[in-house]
C-alpha positions in Angstrom: -358.2 146.3 -13.3 -361.5 144.4 -14.1 -363.2 142.5 -11.5 -362.9 138.8 -11.6 -366.3 137.1 -13.2 -368.5 135.3 -10.8 -368.6 131.4 -11.4 -372.0 131.8 -12.8 -371.3 134.2 -15.6 -367.5 133.6 -16.3 -366.4 132.8 -19.6 -363.9 129.9 -19.8 -360.2 130.8 -20.3 -358.8 128.0 -22.1 -355.5 126.8 -21.0 -353.2 123.9 -22.2 -350.7 122.7 -19.7 -347.7 120.7 -21.0 -345.5 118.8 -18.6 -342.2 117.4 -19.5 -340.3 116.6 -16.2 -339.4 112.9 -15.9 -340.0 113.2 -12.2 -343.7 113.5 -10.9 -343.0 113.9 -7.2 -340.3 116.6 -6.5 -340.4 118.1 -9.8 -339.7 121.9 -9.5 -341.4 122.7 -12.9 -344.4 120.6 -12.2 -344.9 122.4 -8.8 -344.4 125.8 -10.4 -347.1 124.9 -13.0 -349.5 123.8 -10.3 -348.9 127.2 -8.6 -349.5 129.0 -12.0 -352.9 127.2 -12.5 -354.0 127.6 -8.8 -353.7 131.3 -9.2 -355.4 131.5 -12.7 -358.3 129.3 -11.2 -358.6 131.8 -8.2 -359.1 134.5 -10.7 -361.2 132.7 -13.2 -363.3 129.7 -11.5 -364.5 128.8 -14.9 -361.0 127.8 -16.1 -361.1 125.3 -18.8 -357.9 123.3 -18.4 -356.4 120.6 -20.7 -353.4 118.8 -19.3 -350.8 117.0 -21.6 -347.9 115.2 -19.8 -345.6 114.3 -22.3 -342.9 112.6 -20.1 -344.2 109.0 -20.7 -343.4 109.6 -24.6 -344.8 110.5 -27.8 -344.6 108.8 -31.1 -341.6 110.2 -33.1 -341.9 111.5 -36.5 -340.9 108.6 -39.0 -341.3 108.3 -42.7 -344.9 107.2 -42.6 -345.7 110.5 -40.5 -343.7 112.6 -43.0 -345.4 111.0 -46.2 -348.9 111.4 -44.6 -348.1 115.0 -43.6 -347.0 115.9 -47.2 -350.1 114.3 -48.6 -353.0 116.5 -49.2 -355.7 115.9 -46.5 -358.3 115.0 -49.0 -356.1 112.3 -50.7 -354.9 110.7 -47.4 -355.4 107.0 -46.9 -356.7 105.3 -43.8 -353.1 104.5 -43.0 -352.0 108.0 -43.2 -354.7 109.2 -41.4 -353.6 106.8 -38.5 -350.3 108.0 -38.6 -351.3 111.5 -38.0 -353.9 110.7 -35.5 -351.8 111.6 -32.5 -350.6 114.7 -34.0 -354.0 115.8 -35.0 -355.0 115.2 -31.4 -352.2 117.4 -30.0 -352.5 120.2 -32.6 -356.3 120.3 -31.8 -355.4 120.9 -28.0 -352.8 123.5 -29.0 -355.3 125.4 -31.4 -358.1 125.6 -29.0 -356.0 126.9 -26.2 -355.9 130.6 -25.0 -353.0 130.2 -23.0 -350.1 127.8 -23.2 -348.1 126.8 -20.1 -345.0 124.8 -20.7 -343.5 123.3 -17.5 -340.2 121.7 -18.2 -336.7 120.8 -17.0 -333.4 121.7 -18.6 -331.5 118.2 -19.3 -328.0 118.6 -20.7 -328.6 122.2 -21.7 -331.7 121.6 -23.7 -335.3 120.4 -23.6 -336.2 116.8 -22.6 -336.8 114.4 -25.8 -340.1 114.1 -24.9 -340.9 117.9 -25.3 -339.0 117.9 -28.7 -341.3 115.1 -29.7 -344.3 117.2 -28.8 -343.0 120.2 -30.8 -342.3 117.8 -33.8 -346.0 116.6 -33.4 -347.5 120.0 -33.5 -345.4 121.8 -36.0 -347.6 121.0 -39.0 -347.5 122.8 -42.3 -350.6 124.1 -43.4 -352.1 123.6 -39.9 -349.7 125.6 -37.5 -347.6 127.3 -39.7 -347.3 127.8 -43.6 -345.0 129.0 -46.1 -345.6 132.0 -48.3 -343.8 134.0 -50.8 -342.6 136.2 -48.0 -341.4 133.2 -45.9 -343.0 130.9 -43.2 -346.0 132.4 -41.5 -347.1 131.1 -38.1 -350.9 130.4 -37.6 -351.3 130.1 -34.1 -351.5 133.9 -33.2 -353.2 135.7 -30.5 -352.1 133.3 -27.9 -350.1 133.9 -24.7 -347.3 131.3 -23.8 -345.6 130.8 -20.3 -342.5 128.7 -20.0 -341.8 127.5 -16.6 -338.2 126.2 -16.7 -336.1 124.4 -13.9 -332.3 123.4 -14.2 -329.8 122.1 -11.7 -327.0 123.8 -13.2 -327.7 125.8 -16.4 -328.4 129.4 -15.8 -331.2 130.2 -18.1 -330.5 133.0 -20.5 -326.9 132.1 -20.6 -324.6 131.0 -23.3 -325.3 127.4 -22.2 -329.1 127.5 -22.2 -330.2 125.9 -25.6 -333.7 125.3 -24.1 -335.5 128.5 -23.4 -334.3 130.4 -26.8 -335.1 127.3 -28.8 -338.7 127.2 -27.3 -339.2 130.8 -27.7 -338.0 130.8 -31.2 -340.2 127.7 -32.1 -343.2 129.0 -30.7 -342.7 132.3 -32.4 -342.3 130.2 -35.7 -345.7 128.7 -34.9 -347.3 132.3 -34.3 -347.0 132.5 -30.7 -344.9 135.5 -30.2 -345.9 136.5 -26.5 -343.7 134.3 -24.5 -342.7 134.7 -20.9 -339.9 132.6 -19.4 -340.1 132.2 -15.8 -337.0 130.2 -14.4 -336.1 128.4 -11.2 -332.5 127.8 -12.4 -329.2 126.5 -10.9 -331.2 124.7 -8.3 -328.2 122.4 -7.4 -326.2 125.7 -5.9 -329.2 128.1 -5.5 -331.9 125.5 -3.9 -334.7 127.2 -2.3 -333.8 130.6 -3.5 -334.4 129.5 -7.1 -337.7 128.2 -6.3 -338.9 131.3 -4.3 -337.8 133.7 -6.7 -339.4 131.8 -9.6 -342.8 131.6 -7.6 -342.6 135.2 -6.7 -342.3 136.0 -10.3 -345.4 133.9 -11.2 -347.4 136.2 -8.8 -345.9 139.1 -10.5 -346.6 138.1 -14.1 -350.1 137.1 -13.4 -351.0 140.2 -11.6 -349.6 142.2 -14.7 -351.1 140.0 -17.2 -354.6 139.2 -15.7 -356.6 142.0 -17.4 -355.4 141.1 -20.9 -356.1 137.4 -20.0 -359.6 138.4 -18.9 -360.3 139.9 -21.9 -359.0 137.1 -24.1 -362.1 135.0 -23.5 
């Protein structure tokens, strides 16, 4: 394994953290993301972190957004560019990242509405994916994604988990095929055990992935 670069010579690993929990204090998914980013920061002091908290809400896709997105960029009006302004910002954050950390609870067997809204804003034809004669092609290749999922009763990976399989599919659709799911699930019955196992898994995964992450910058 390569030694960690010194702060004076390190190249920055660009990380985008997306939080979706409606809670701030007491959020298990946010706590797991804190742990992951702290561990990454210890290995690479020059970490470049962008944090996007989607819990307060994002604009929903509407008719004006769709019309603007379907219009060739060169032909868009000022109003159409404004309709896509937030989407452009979110897409820019995602495109710039080497590593994506999504921290999300599972609400009613799926992702929070705010996280679905984020996906809708970053899934942009001709920017993050395109259609070819051979089918759709994701354009965000070469990135690593970690999904840190917390649930009260849903077992991650079970038949009633519609959150993590969907996230893995849609990220893959955008070209991010390397997706690791780390779960603190069934917290209502497993309590601290769920959180501890997820914490241990984060340490294991980062120890395994660190050489590849270091080479990515």
